[in-house]
DRENPA-3360 file (N, C-alpha, C; in nm, 2 decimals, always signed):
BEGIN
1 = MDKRILGK = +16.26/+11.10/-10.07/+16.25/+10.99/-9.98/+16.10/+10.95/-9.97 ~ +16.07/+10.82/-9.97/+15.94/+10.78/-9.96/+15.88/+10.82/-9.82 ~ +15.74/+10.83/-9.82/+15.67/+10.86/-9.70/+15.56/+10.75/-9.69 ~ +15.52/+10.72/-9.57/+15.42/+10.62/-9.54/+15.32/+10.68/-9.44 ~ +15.20/+10.62/-9.44/+15.09/+10.66/-9.35/+15.12/+10.61/-9.21 ~ +15.10/+10.69/-9.11/+15.12/+10.65/-8.97/+14.99/+10.60/-8.91 ~ +14.95/+10.48/-8.95/+14.84/+10.42/-8.89/+14.71/+10.50/-8.90 ~ +14.63/+10.51/-8.80/+14.50/+10.57/-8.80/+14.51/+10.73/-8.80;
9 = TGQQLSVI = +14.64/+10.78/-8.77/+14.65/+10.92/-8.77/+14.64/+10.98/-8.91 ~ +14.67/+10.91/-9.01/+14.67/+10.96/-9.15/+14.79/+11.05/-9.18 ~ +14.88/+11.07/-9.09/+14.99/+11.15/-9.12/+15.09/+11.08/-9.21 ~ +15.16/+11.15/-9.30/+15.26/+11.09/-9.39/+15.40/+11.13/-9.33 ~ +15.47/+11.02/-9.30/+15.60/+11.04/-9.24/+15.71/+10.98/-9.33 ~ +15.83/+11.04/-9.33/+15.94/+10.99/-9.40/+15.98/+10.85/-9.34 ~ +16.03/+10.76/-9.43/+16.06/+10.63/-9.38/+16.19/+10.63/-9.29 ~ +16.26/+10.74/-9.29/+16.37/+10.76/-9.20/+16.34/+10.87/-9.10;
17 = GFGGIVVM = +16.36/+10.84/-8.97/+16.33/+10.94/-8.87/+16.46/+10.99/-8.81 ~ +16.46/+11.11/-8.76/+16.58/+11.18/-8.71/+16.58/+11.16/-8.56 ~ +16.68/+11.08/-8.51/+16.69/+11.06/-8.37/+16.77/+11.18/-8.31 ~ +16.71/+11.24/-8.20/+16.76/+11.36/-8.15/+16.90/+11.36/-8.10 ~ +16.95/+11.24/-8.06/+17.09/+11.23/-8.00/+17.19/+11.26/-8.11 ~ +17.15/+11.26/-8.24/+17.24/+11.30/-8.34/+17.30/+11.44/-8.32 ~ +17.22/+11.53/-8.26/+17.27/+11.67/-8.24/+17.32/+11.69/-8.10 ~ +17.31/+11.59/-8.02/+17.36/+11.61/-7.88/+17.51/+11.64/-7.88;
25 = DESPENAA = +17.55/+11.74/-7.81/+17.69/+11.79/-7.79/+17.75/+11.85/-7.92 ~ +17.66/+11.87/-8.02/+17.71/+11.95/-8.14/+17.70/+12.10/-8.11 ~ +17.77/+12.18/-8.18/+17.76/+12.32/-8.16/+17.62/+12.36/-8.22 ~ +17.57/+12.47/-8.18/+17.44/+12.52/-8.24/+17.45/+12.53/-8.39 ~ +17.56/+12.58/-8.44/+17.58/+12.60/-8.58/+17.58/+12.46/-8.65 ~ +17.65/+12.37/-8.60/+17.65/+12.24/-8.67/+17.52/+12.16/-8.66 ~ +17.45/+12.18/-8.54/+17.32/+12.12/-8.53/+17.22/+12.17/-8.63 ~ +17.23/+12.30/-8.66/+17.14/+12.36/-8.76/+17.18/+12.31/-8.90;
33 = IIVSKAID = +17.30/+12.29/-8.93/+17.34/+12.23/-9.06/+17.29/+12.09/-9.07 ~ +17.31/+12.01/-8.97/+17.26/+11.87/-8.98/+17.11/+11.86/-9.00 ~ +17.04/+11.94/-8.92/+16.89/+11.94/-8.94/+16.85/+11.99/-9.07 ~ +16.91/+12.09/-9.12/+16.88/+12.14/-9.26/+16.91/+12.04/-9.36 ~ +17.02/+11.97/-9.35/+17.05/+11.87/-9.45/+16.95/+11.75/-9.44 ~ +16.91/+11.71/-9.32/+16.82/+11.60/-9.31/+16.68/+11.64/-9.38 ~ +16.64/+11.76/-9.35/+16.51/+11.81/-9.42/+16.53/+11.81/-9.57 ~ +16.64/+11.86/-9.62/+16.67/+11.86/-9.76/+16.67/+11.71/-9.82;
41 = RGVNYFDV = +16.71/+11.62/-9.73/+16.70/+11.48/-9.78/+16.56/+11.42/-9.77 ~ +16.47/+11.49/-9.72/+16.33/+11.44/-9.71/+16.28/+11.39/-9.58 ~ +16.36/+11.40/-9.47/+16.33/+11.36/-9.34/+16.23/+11.46/-9.28 ~ +16.11/+11.41/-9.23/+16.02/+11.50/-9.17/+15.98/+11.46/-9.03 ~ +16.03/+11.34/-8.98/+16.00/+11.29/-8.85/+16.12/+11.32/-8.76 ~ +16.10/+11.39/-8.65/+16.21/+11.42/-8.55/+16.17/+11.37/-8.41 ~ +16.26/+11.31/-8.34/+16.23/+11.24/-8.21/+16.34/+11.28/-8.11 ~ +16.29/+11.32/-7.99/+16.39/+11.37/-7.89/+16.33/+11.34/-7.76;
49 = APQYGNAQ = +16.42/+11.35/-7.65/+16.38/+11.33/-7.51/+16.47/+11.41/-7.42 ~ +16.42/+11.44/-7.30/+16.50/+11.51/-7.20/+16.63/+11.43/-7.16 ~ +16.62/+11.30/-7.18/+16.74/+11.22/-7.14/+16.86/+11.22/-7.24 ~ +16.84/+11.29/-7.35/+16.94/+11.29/-7.45/+17.03/+11.41/-7.44 ~ +17.09/+11.43/-7.32/+17.18/+11.54/-7.30/+17.12/+11.67/-7.33 ~ +17.20/+11.75/-7.41/+17.15/+11.88/-7.46/+17.08/+11.88/-7.59 ~ +17.03/+11.76/-7.63/+16.97/+11.75/-7.77/+16.85/+11.84/-7.78 ~ +16.77/+11.86/-7.68/+16.65/+11.95/-7.69/+16.69/+12.09/-7.72;
57 = ERLGPALK = +16.79/+12.14/-7.65/+16.84/+12.27/-7.66/+16.90/+12.30/-7.80 ~ +16.96/+12.19/-7.86/+17.02/+12.21/-7.99/+16.91/+12.19/-8.10 ~ +16.81/+12.10/-8.08/+16.71/+12.07/-8.18/+16.61/+12.19/-8.19 ~ +16.57/+12.25/-8.08/+16.47/+12.35/-8.08/+16.50/+12.46/-8.18 ~ +16.61/+12.54/-8.16/+16.64/+12.65/-8.26/+16.67/+12.60/-8.40 ~ +16.72/+12.48/-8.41/+16.75/+12.43/-8.55/+16.62/+12.39/-8.62 ~ +16.52/+12.35/-8.55/+16.39/+12.31/-8.61/+16.30/+12.43/-8.63 ~ +16.32/+12.54/-8.56/+16.22/+12.65/-8.56/+16.18/+12.70/-8.70;
65 = PYRSKIFL = +16.28/+12.71/-8.79/+16.23/+12.76/-8.93/+16.15/+12.66/-9.00 ~ +16.15/+12.53/-8.96/+16.08/+12.43/-9.03/+15.96/+12.37/-8.95 ~ +15.92/+12.43/-8.84/+15.83/+12.37/-8.74/+15.70/+12.32/-8.81 ~ +15.64/+12.40/-8.90/+15.51/+12.37/-8.96/+15.52/+12.26/-9.06 ~ +15.65/+12.22/-9.10/+15.67/+12.12/-9.20/+15.71/+11.99/-9.15 ~ +15.73/+11.98/-9.02/+15.79/+11.85/-8.97/+15.69/+11.80/-8.86 ~ +15.72/+11.67/-8.83/+15.64/+11.60/-8.72/+15.74/+11.58/-8.61 ~ +15.71/+11.65/-8.50/+15.80/+11.65/-8.38/+15.74/+11.57/-8.27;
73 = TCKTLMRN = +15.82/+11.47/-8.22/+15.79/+11.38/-8.12/+15.88/+11.40/-8.00 ~ +15.82/+11.41/-7.88/+15.90/+11.41/-7.76/+15.85/+11.30/-7.66 ~ +15.92/+11.28/-7.55/+15.88/+11.17/-7.46/+15.93/+11.19/-7.32 ~ +15.88/+11.11/-7.23/+15.93/+11.13/-7.09/+15.94/+10.99/-7.02 ~ +16.04/+10.98/-6.93/+16.05/+10.86/-6.85/+15.97/+10.88/-6.72 ~ +15.91/+10.99/-6.69/+15.84/+11.01/-6.57/+15.71/+10.93/-6.57 ~ +15.67/+10.87/-6.46/+15.55/+10.78/-6.46/+15.44/+10.84/-6.38 ~ +15.46/+10.94/-6.30/+15.35/+11.01/-6.23/+15.32/+11.14/-6.30;
81 = GDEAETDF = +15.19/+11.19/-6.28/+15.14/+11.30/-6.35/+15.22/+11.43/-6.33 ~ +15.26/+11.46/-6.20/+15.32/+11.59/-6.17/+15.46/+11.59/-6.24 ~ +15.54/+11.49/-6.23/+15.67/+11.48/-6.28/+15.67/+11.48/-6.44 ~ +15.57/+11.41/-6.49/+15.55/+11.41/-6.64/+15.51/+11.55/-6.69 ~ +15.43/+11.62/-6.61/+15.40/+11.76/-6.65/+15.52/+11.85/-6.65 ~ +15.60/+11.84/-6.55/+15.73/+11.92/-6.55/+15.82/+11.89/-6.67 ~ +15.83/+11.76/-6.70/+15.91/+11.73/-6.82/+15.85/+11.79/-6.94 ~ +15.72/+11.78/-6.96/+15.65/+11.82/-7.07/+15.67/+11.97/-7.09;
89 = KDSLKKLE = +15.65/+12.05/-6.99/+15.66/+12.20/-7.00/+15.80/+12.24/-7.03 ~ +15.90/+12.17/-6.97/+16.04/+12.20/-6.99/+16.07/+12.17/-7.14 ~ +16.02/+12.06/-7.19/+16.05/+12.03/-7.33/+15.99/+12.13/-7.43 ~ +15.86/+12.17/-7.40/+15.80/+12.27/-7.49/+15.89/+12.40/-7.50 ~ +15.95/+12.44/-7.38/+16.03/+12.56/-7.38/+16.16/+12.54/-7.45 ~ +16.23/+12.42/-7.43/+16.36/+12.40/-7.49/+16.35/+12.38/-7.64 ~ +16.24/+12.32/-7.68/+16.22/+12.29/-7.82/+16.15/+12.40/-7.90 ~ +16.12/+12.51/-7.82/+16.07/+12.63/-7.88/+15.94/+12.61/-7.97;
97 = TDYFDAYL = +15.85/+12.53/-7.90/+15.72/+12.50/-7.97/+15.61/+12.51/-7.87 ~ +15.49/+12.53/-7.92/+15.37/+12.53/-7.83/+15.29/+12.41/-7.84 ~ +15.33/+12.31/-7.91/+15.26/+12.18/-7.91/+15.36/+12.07/-7.96 ~ +15.32/+11.95/-7.94/+15.39/+11.83/-8.00/+15.30/+11.76/-8.09 ~ +15.35/+11.72/-8.20/+15.28/+11.63/-8.29/+15.25/+11.50/-8.22 ~ +15.35/+11.44/-8.15/+15.33/+11.32/-8.08/+15.40/+11.33/-7.95 ~ +15.35/+11.27/-7.84/+15.42/+11.26/-7.72/+15.41/+11.12/-7.67 ~ +15.53/+11.07/-7.62/+15.53/+10.93/-7.58/+15.57/+10.90/-7.44;
105 = LHSVKTID = +15.51/+10.80/-7.38/+15.56/+10.74/-7.26/+15.69/+10.67/-7.30 ~ +15.80/+10.70/-7.24/+15.93/+10.66/-7.30/+15.98/+10.54/-7.23 ~ +16.02/+10.44/-7.31/+16.10/+10.32/-7.27/+16.03/+10.25/-7.15 ~ +15.91/+10.21/-7.17/+15.84/+10.13/-7.07/+15.88/+9.99/-7.08 ~ +15.91/+9.93/-6.97/+15.97/+9.79/-6.97/+15.89/+9.69/-6.88 ~ +15.84/+9.74/-6.77/+15.78/+9.64/-6.68/+15.63/+9.67/-6.66 ~ +15.56/+9.57/-6.60/+15.42/+9.59/-6.57/+15.40/+9.68/-6.46 ~ +15.49/+9.69/-6.36/+15.49/+9.79/-6.26/+15.49/+9.93/-6.31;
113 = EVKQISQR = +15.57/+9.95/-6.41/+15.57/+10.08/-6.48/+15.43/+10.11/-6.54 ~ +15.38/+10.01/-6.61/+15.24/+10.03/-6.67/+15.14/+10.07/-6.57 ~ +15.15/+10.00/-6.45/+15.05/+10.03/-6.34/+15.07/+10.18/-6.29 ~ +15.20/+10.22/-6.28/+15.22/+10.36/-6.23/+15.17/+10.46/-6.33 ~ +15.19/+10.43/-6.46/+15.15/+10.52/-6.57/+15.00/+10.54/-6.57 ~ +14.93/+10.43/-6.55/+14.78/+10.42/-6.57/+14.70/+10.45/-6.45 ~ +14.77/+10.46/-6.33/+14.69/+10.48/-6.21/+14.64/+10.63/-6.20 ~ +14.55/+10.65/-6.10/+14.50/+10.79/-6.08/+14.62/+10.88/-6.06;
121 = NGALEFFA = +14.62/+11.00/-6.12/+14.73/+11.10/-6.12/+14.86/+11.04/-6.18 ~ +14.85/+10.94/-6.26/+14.96/+10.89/-6.33/+14.99/+10.97/-6.46 ~ +15.10/+10.94/-6.53/+15.14/+11.02/-6.64/+15.04/+11.01/-6.75 ~ +14.97/+10.90/-6.77/+14.88/+10.88/-6.88/+14.76/+10.98/-6.86 ~ +14.71/+11.00/-6.74/+14.60/+11.09/-6.71/+14.64/+11.23/-6.75 ~ +14.76/+11.27/-6.72/+14.81/+11.41/-6.76/+14.81/+11.42/-6.91 ~ +14.87/+11.32/-6.98/+14.89/+11.34/-7.12/+14.75/+11.33/-7.20 ~ +14.66/+11.25/-7.15/+14.53/+11.25/-7.21/+14.46/+11.39/-7.20;
129 = KAKSKGLI = +14.48/+11.45/-7.08/+14.43/+11.59/-7.07/+14.50/+11.69/-7.16 ~ +14.63/+11.67/-7.17/+14.71/+11.76/-7.26/+14.66/+11.74/-7.41 ~ +14.63/+11.62/-7.44/+14.59/+11.59/-7.58/+14.45/+11.66/-7.60 ~ +14.36/+11.65/-7.51/+14.23/+11.71/-7.52/+14.24/+11.86/-7.54 ~ +14.34/+11.92/-7.49/+14.36/+12.07/-7.49/+14.44/+12.11/-7.62 ~ +14.48/+12.01/-7.70/+14.55/+12.04/-7.83/+14.70/+12.06/-7.81 ~ +14.75/+12.03/-7.69/+14.90/+12.05/-7.67/+14.97/+11.93/-7.73 ~ +14.90/+11.82/-7.75/+14.96/+11.70/-7.81/+14.86/+11.65/-7.92;
137 = RYLGFSAH = +14.90/+11.63/-8.04/+14.81/+11.58/-8.14/+14.79/+11.43/-8.13 ~ +14.89/+11.36/-8.10/+14.88/+11.21/-8.10/+14.96/+11.16/-7.98 ~ +14.91/+11.06/-7.92/+14.97/+11.00/-7.80/+15.02/+10.86/-7.82 ~ +15.13/+10.83/-7.77/+15.19/+10.69/-7.79/+15.28/+10.65/-7.68 ~ +15.36/+10.55/-7.70/+15.45/+10.50/-7.61/+15.57/+10.43/-7.68 ~ +15.68/+10.43/-7.62/+15.79/+10.34/-7.66/+15.81/+10.24/-7.56 ~ +15.83/+10.11/-7.60/+15.85/+10.00/-7.50/+15.97/+9.92/-7.55 ~ +16.03/+9.85/-7.44/+16.14/+9.77/-7.47/+16.12/+9.63/-7.43;
145 = TEQAALTL = +16.00/+9.59/-7.39/+15.96/+9.45/-7.37/+15.82/+9.43/-7.44 ~ +15.80/+9.31/-7.49/+15.68/+9.28/-7.55/+15.56/+9.28/-7.45 ~ +15.59/+9.24/-7.33/+15.48/+9.24/-7.22/+15.43/+9.38/-7.20 ~ +15.52/+9.47/-7.18/+15.48/+9.61/-7.16/+15.40/+9.67/-7.27 ~ +15.45/+9.64/-7.40/+15.39/+9.70/-7.51/+15.25/+9.64/-7.53 ~ +15.23/+9.51/-7.52/+15.10/+9.45/-7.54/+15.00/+9.49/-7.43 ~ +15.05/+9.51/-7.30/+14.96/+9.55/-7.19/+14.92/+9.70/-7.22 ~ +15.01/+9.78/-7.26/+14.97/+9.92/-7.28/+14.87/+9.94/-7.39;
153 = MDIYDFDI = +14.88/+9.86/-7.50/+14.79/+9.86/-7.60/+14.65/+9.82/-7.56 ~ +14.64/+9.74/-7.45/+14.51/+9.69/-7.40/+14.44/+9.79/-7.31 ~ +14.52/+9.88/-7.25/+14.46/+9.96/-7.15/+14.42/+10.10/-7.20 ~ +14.47/+10.14/-7.32/+14.44/+10.28/-7.36/+14.44/+10.28/-7.52 ~ +14.36/+10.36/-7.57/+14.35/+10.38/-7.72/+14.46/+10.47/-7.77 ~ +14.59/+10.42/-7.77/+14.70/+10.50/-7.82/+14.69/+10.52/-7.97 ~ +14.77/+10.61/-8.02/+14.78/+10.64/-8.17/+14.91/+10.57/-8.23 ~ +15.01/+10.56/-8.14/+15.15/+10.53/-8.19/+15.21/+10.43/-8.10;
161 = VVFPVNWA = +15.28/+10.33/-8.15/+15.37/+10.25/-8.07/+15.51/+10.26/-8.14 ~ +15.61/+10.28/-8.05/+15.75/+10.28/-8.09/+15.82/+10.16/-8.03 ~ +15.88/+10.08/-8.11/+15.93/+9.95/-8.06/+16.05/+9.90/-8.14 ~ +16.14/+9.83/-8.08/+16.26/+9.78/-8.16/+16.21/+9.68/-8.27 ~ +16.25/+9.70/-8.39/+16.23/+9.61/-8.50/+16.37/+9.59/-8.56 ~ +16.43/+9.48/-8.52/+16.57/+9.46/-8.55/+16.59/+9.32/-8.60 ~ +16.67/+9.30/-8.71/+16.68/+9.16/-8.77/+16.74/+9.06/-8.67 ~ +16.84/+9.09/-8.59/+16.90/+9.00/-8.50/+16.81/+8.96/-8.39;
169 = CWFNDNFG = +16.74/+9.06/-8.33/+16.64/+9.03/-8.23/+16.52/+8.95/-8.28 ~ +16.48/+8.98/-8.40/+16.37/+8.91/-8.47/+16.40/+8.76/-8.49 ~ +16.52/+8.73/-8.54/+16.55/+8.60/-8.58/+16.61/+8.52/-8.46 ~ +16.68/+8.58/-8.37/+16.74/+8.51/-8.26/+16.64/+8.49/-8.15 ~ +16.56/+8.58/-8.12/+16.47/+8.58/-8.00/+16.32/+8.59/-8.03 ~ +16.28/+8.59/-8.16/+16.14/+8.61/-8.20/+16.09/+8.73/-8.13 ~ +16.17/+8.84/-8.12/+16.13/+8.96/-8.05/+16.08/+9.06/-8.15 ~ +15.95/+9.09/-8.14/+15.89/+9.19/-8.23/+15.77/+9.15/-8.30;
177 = PKVLAAAQ = +15.76/+9.03/-8.36/+15.64/+8.99/-8.44/+15.51/+9.01/-8.36 ~ +15.50/+8.97/-8.24/+15.37/+8.98/-8.16/+15.33/+9.12/-8.15 ~ +15.42/+9.21/-8.12/+15.39/+9.35/-8.10/+15.34/+9.42/-8.23 ~ +15.41/+9.39/-8.34/+15.37/+9.45/-8.47/+15.23/+9.39/-8.51 ~ +15.21/+9.27/-8.48/+15.07/+9.21/-8.52/+14.96/+9.28/-8.44 ~ +14.99/+9.29/-8.31/+14.89/+9.36/-8.22/+14.86/+9.50/-8.26 ~ +14.97/+9.57/-8.29/+14.96/+9.71/-8.33/+14.89/+9.73/-8.47 ~ +14.91/+9.64/-8.56/+14.84/+9.64/-8.69/+14.69/+9.62/-8.67;
185 = KKDLGIIA = +14.66/+9.53/-8.58/+14.52/+9.50/-8.56/+14.44/+9.62/-8.50 ~ +14.51/+9.70/-8.43/+14.45/+9.82/-8.37/+14.47/+9.94/-8.46 ~ +14.54/+9.93/-8.57/+14.57/+10.03/-8.67/+14.65/+10.14/-8.61 ~ +14.75/+10.10/-8.52/+14.84/+10.20/-8.46/+14.95/+10.23/-8.56 ~ +15.00/+10.35/-8.56/+15.12/+10.39/-8.63/+15.24/+10.32/-8.56 ~ +15.33/+10.26/-8.64/+15.44/+10.18/-8.58/+15.57/+10.25/-8.63 ~ +15.65/+10.30/-8.53/+15.78/+10.36/-8.55/+15.88/+10.26/-8.50 ~ +15.98/+10.23/-8.58/+16.08/+10.13/-8.55/+16.21/+10.19/-8.48;
193 = LKALAKRL = +16.25/+10.12/-8.38/+16.38/+10.15/-8.31/+16.48/+10.05/-8.35 ~ +16.61/+10.08/-8.34/+16.72/+9.98/-8.34/+16.73/+9.91/-8.48 ~ +16.69/+9.97/-8.58/+16.70/+9.91/-8.71/+16.85/+9.88/-8.75 ~ +16.94/+9.97/-8.71/+17.08/+9.95/-8.75/+17.16/+9.89/-8.64 ~ +17.10/+9.84/-8.53/+17.17/+9.77/-8.43/+17.22/+9.64/-8.48 ~ +17.34/+9.59/-8.42/+17.39/+9.46/-8.46/+17.40/+9.37/-8.34 ~ +17.47/+9.42/-8.23/+17.50/+9.34/-8.12/+17.53/+9.43/-8.00 ~ +17.54/+9.36/-7.88/+17.59/+9.43/-7.76/+17.74/+9.46/-7.77;
201 = WDKNEKRK = +17.78/+9.57/-7.71/+17.93/+9.59/-7.71/+17.99/+9.48/-7.62 ~ +18.11/+9.44/-7.67/+18.19/+9.35/-7.59/+18.25/+9.42/-7.47 ~ +18.27/+9.35/-7.36/+18.33/+9.41/-7.24/+18.47/+9.47/-7.28 ~ +18.49/+9.60/-7.24/+18.61/+9.67/-7.26/+18.64/+9.70/-7.41 ~ +18.54/+9.68/-7.49/+18.56/+9.71/-7.63/+18.57/+9.86/-7.66 ~ +18.66/+9.91/-7.74/+18.67/+10.05/-7.78/+18.55/+10.08/-7.87 ~ +18.47/+10.18/-7.83/+18.35/+10.21/-7.90/+18.36/+10.31/-8.01 ~ +18.35/+10.26/-8.13/+18.35/+10.34/-8.25/+18.24/+10.45/-8.25;
209 = WPKCWYAP = +18.13/+10.41/-8.20/+18.01/+10.50/-8.20/+17.97/+10.52/-8.05 ~ +18.03/+10.61/-7.99/+18.01/+10.63/-7.84/+17.88/+10.67/-7.79 ~ +17.79/+10.73/-7.88/+17.66/+10.77/-7.84/+17.56/+10.65/-7.85 ~ +17.60/+10.54/-7.90/+17.51/+10.42/-7.91/+17.54/+10.33/-7.79 ~ +17.44/+10.28/-7.72/+17.46/+10.18/-7.61/+17.48/+10.04/-7.67 ~ +17.47/+10.02/-7.80/+17.49/+9.89/-7.86/+17.59/+9.92/-7.98 ~ +17.64/+9.81/-8.04/+17.73/+9.82/-8.15/+17.64/+9.82/-8.28 ~ +17.64/+9.92/-8.36/+17.56/+9.92/-8.48/+17.63/+9.83/-8.59;
217 = VDNFEEAS = +17.56/+9.82/-8.70/+17.62/+9.75/-8.82/+17.76/+9.81/-8.85 ~ +17.84/+9.72/-8.91/+17.98/+9.76/-8.94/+18.01/+9.84/-9.06 ~ +17.92/+9.84/-9.16/+17.94/+9.90/-9.28/+17.81/+9.93/-9.36 ~ +17.82/+10.00/-9.47/+17.71/+10.04/-9.55/+17.63/+9.92/-9.60 ~ +17.70/+9.81/-9.64/+17.63/+9.70/-9.69/+17.54/+9.63/-9.58 ~ +17.60/+9.62/-9.46/+17.52/+9.56/-9.35/+17.41/+9.65/-9.31 ~ +17.43/+9.78/-9.32/+17.33/+9.88/-9.29/+17.21/+9.87/-9.39 ~ +17.24/+9.84/-9.51/+17.14/+9.83/-9.61/+17.05/+9.71/-9.59;
225 = LALRFTLS = +17.11/+9.60/-9.56/+17.03/+9.48/-9.53/+16.95/+9.50/-9.40 ~ +17.01/+9.55/-9.30/+16.94/+9.57/-9.17/+16.82/+9.66/-9.19 ~ +16.84/+9.78/-9.25/+16.74/+9.88/-9.26/+16.63/+9.83/-9.36 ~ +16.67/+9.76/-9.47/+16.57/+9.71/-9.56/+16.48/+9.60/-9.50 ~ +16.54/+9.52/-9.41/+16.46/+9.42/-9.33/+16.36/+9.50/-9.25 ~ +16.40/+9.60/-9.17/+16.30/+9.67/-9.08/+16.19/+9.73/-9.17 ~ +16.23/+9.80/-9.27/+16.13/+9.87/-9.35/+16.05/+9.78/-9.44 ~ +16.08/+9.65/-9.44/+15.99/+9.56/-9.51/+15.89/+9.50/-9.42;
233 = QSVTTAIS = +15.89/+9.54/-9.29/+15.79/+9.50/-9.20/+15.68/+9.61/-9.20 ~ +15.58/+9.60/-9.11/+15.47/+9.69/-9.11/+15.49/+9.81/-9.03 ~ +15.60/+9.88/-9.06/+15.64/+10.00/-8.99/+15.63/+10.12/-9.09 ~ +15.61/+10.24/-9.02/+15.61/+10.36/-9.10/+15.75/+10.42/-9.12 ~ +15.82/+10.43/-9.01/+15.95/+10.50/-9.00/+16.04/+10.42/-8.92 ~ +16.17/+10.43/-8.96/+16.28/+10.37/-8.87/+16.37/+10.49/-8.83 ~ +16.38/+10.50/-8.70/+16.46/+10.62/-8.64/+16.61/+10.59/-8.65 ~ +16.68/+10.69/-8.69/+16.83/+10.67/-8.71/+16.89/+10.66/-8.57;
241 = PSHSELLW = +17.01/+10.59/-8.57/+17.09/+10.59/-8.44/+17.15/+10.72/-8.41 ~ +17.25/+10.72/-8.33/+17.29/+10.84/-8.26/+17.40/+10.93/-8.33 ~ +17.44/+10.89/-8.44/+17.55/+10.96/-8.51/+17.51/+11.00/-8.65 ~ +17.55/+11.12/-8.69/+17.50/+11.17/-8.82/+17.55/+11.08/-8.94 ~ +17.67/+11.02/-8.93/+17.71/+10.93/-9.03/+17.61/+10.82/-9.06 ~ +17.56/+10.76/-8.95/+17.46/+10.65/-8.97/+17.33/+10.71/-9.02 ~ +17.29/+10.83/-8.99/+17.17/+10.89/-9.04/+17.19/+10.91/-9.19 ~ +17.30/+10.95/-9.24/+17.32/+10.97/-9.39/+17.33/+10.83/-9.46;
249 = WACDIADK = +17.38/+10.73/-9.40/+17.37/+10.60/-9.45/+17.22/+10.56/-9.47 ~ +17.15/+10.58/-9.37/+17.00/+10.55/-9.37/+16.93/+10.62/-9.48 ~ +16.96/+10.75/-9.50/+16.90/+10.83/-9.61/+16.94/+10.78/-9.74 ~ +17.07/+10.75/-9.76/+17.11/+10.69/-9.89/+17.04/+10.56/-9.92 ~ +17.02/+10.48/-9.82/+16.95/+10.35/-9.85/+16.81/+10.37/-9.88 ~ +16.75/+10.47/-9.81/+16.60/+10.50/-9.83/+16.58/+10.56/-9.97 ~ +16.68/+10.63/-10.02/+16.66/+10.69/-10.16/+16.65/+10.59/-10.27 ~ +16.70/+10.47/-10.24/+16.69/+10.36/-10.34/+16.63/+10.23/-10.28;
257 = LTPINEKE = +16.53/+10.25/-10.20/+16.47/+10.15/-10.11/+16.41/+10.04/-10.20 ~ +16.45/+9.91/-10.16/+16.38/+9.80/-10.22/+16.35/+9.70/-10.11 ~ +16.25/+9.62/-10.12/+16.21/+9.52/-10.02/+16.32/+9.42/-10.00 ~ +16.33/+9.37/-9.88/+16.42/+9.25/-9.86/+16.37/+9.13/-9.93 ~ +16.46/+9.05/-9.99/+16.42/+8.93/-10.06/+16.45/+8.81/-9.98 ~ +16.40/+8.69/-10.03/+16.41/+8.57/-9.96/+16.56/+8.53/-9.94 ~ +16.64/+8.55/-10.04/+16.79/+8.51/-10.02/+16.85/+8.60/-9.91 ~ +16.82/+8.72/-9.91/+16.87/+8.81/-9.81/+16.82/+8.78/-9.67;
265 = IKYLKESS = +16.69/+8.74/-9.66/+16.64/+8.70/-9.53/+16.71/+8.57/-9.48 ~ +16.74/+8.48/-9.57/+16.81/+8.36/-9.53/+16.95/+8.39/-9.48 ~ +17.01/+8.49/-9.54/+17.15/+8.53/-9.50/+17.14/+8.60/-9.36 ~ +17.04/+8.68/-9.34/+17.03/+8.75/-9.21/+17.00/+8.65/-9.10 ~ +16.91/+8.55/-9.13/+16.89/+8.44/-9.03/+17.01/+8.37/-8.99 ~ +17.10/+8.34/-9.08/+17.22/+8.27/-9.05/+17.32/+8.37/-8.98 ~ +17.32/+8.49/-9.02/+17.41/+8.59/-8.96/+17.37/+8.61/-8.81 ~ +17.24/+8.61/-8.78/+17.19/+8.64/-8.65/+17.24/+8.54/-8.55;
273 = KKVNSITK = +17.27/+8.42/-8.59/+17.32/+8.32/-8.50/+17.46/+8.35/-8.45 ~ +17.53/+8.44/-8.52/+17.67/+8.47/-8.48/+17.69/+8.59/-8.40 ~ +17.58/+8.66/-8.37/+17.59/+8.79/-8.29/+17.52/+8.78/-8.16 ~ +17.56/+8.86/-8.06/+17.50/+8.87/-7.93/+17.39/+8.98/-7.94 ~ +17.27/+8.94/-7.98/+17.17/+9.03/-8.02/+17.14/+9.12/-7.89 ~ +17.08/+9.24/-7.92/+17.07/+9.34/-7.81/+16.94/+9.32/-7.73 ~ +16.86/+9.21/-7.75/+16.74/+9.19/-7.68/+16.76/+9.19/-7.53 ~ +16.86/+9.12/-7.48/+16.89/+9.11/-7.34/+16.94/+9.24/-7.28;
281 = GFLAS = +16.97/+9.34/-7.36/+17.02/+9.47/-7.32/+16.90/+9.56/-7.29 ~ +16.78/+9.53/-7.33/+16.67/+9.63/-7.32/+16.64/+9.66/-7.18 ~ +16.64/+9.56/-7.09/+16.61/+9.59/-6.95/+16.72/+9.67/-6.88 ~ +16.84/+9.66/-6.94/+16.95/+9.73/-6.88/+16.97/+9.87/-6.94 ~ +16.91/+9.89/-7.06/+16.94/+10.02/-7.13/+16.86/+10.13/-7.07;
% end
C-alpha cells in the first residue's frame, strides 16, 4: 500500500487508515486477527476514541505487538483541561501505550467549543503541556464544520487536521475545499473522514451497516470512485468506516490506486445531485 507524507510532521502514513470502531464489540481474538490482517495489508495509521464503545479495550492488546511500527491516534470530546486529562490517562491505560503519536480534539463543531478548548485551563492547554513532555508527538483536531476548522487553525499551530472529504458533500455543498486549502497553506497533515459515505439514512430504513451513522456506498464500484476521489485531493490518509468489510474494500482499492479522472468526476457531480449528502448530519452526529 502506498504511503504519503503527513504534512510538516514528515511521518509516512498508509493511504488507508484503520478506524477503531471496526473492532468495537468484536471478541479479543477476532480483533487481533483484524488488526494483524490490516497491518499485513500495509495499514500503519490507527485511530480510536473513548466514544467508540469498547474499541480501545480491543485495540490496545491487538496493537501491542506492533506498537513501534504503527502510528496511533486517539482523541477526546472533553473541552476543559481536567476532563481532557482524565480521558487522556484512561486511553493510555486501555490502549496499553505510554504515548500517542497524535492526539486530537475530537469532533469540534461550534465556535463556542473552540472558545472552551482554547481558554485558560481548557483542553488545548493540557494537551500542549502533554506534547511538551513527550506524551504526544503531534497535536491536531477533527472538525465537522468549516467554521470550527478554520478558526482552530488560526488560534494554534497544530500539526494535523482531520476533516470530512467526501464526494457528495464536496459537489452538493462545496464542503471541504476551503479547509483543505487553508491546511495546505499551513503545511498541516490532512486526514480524511467519510470517504466512503454516500447519504443520510432514510427514516426507519433497515441499516445494513449498523455501526455507521450514515449510509455508506452500496458496492465496491461506488467505493472505488468515492475513495479515489478523496485520495485525489491533498490528503495523506482516508480513515475506513466502521465495518471490516468496508476496510478490506478500501485496502483492495488502495492496492491498485489510480487518480480520479475527468469523466469520473463528471459522473460523481451528477450522482451527488441524487443523494441526501451527509453535510447536514454533522451537527447532529
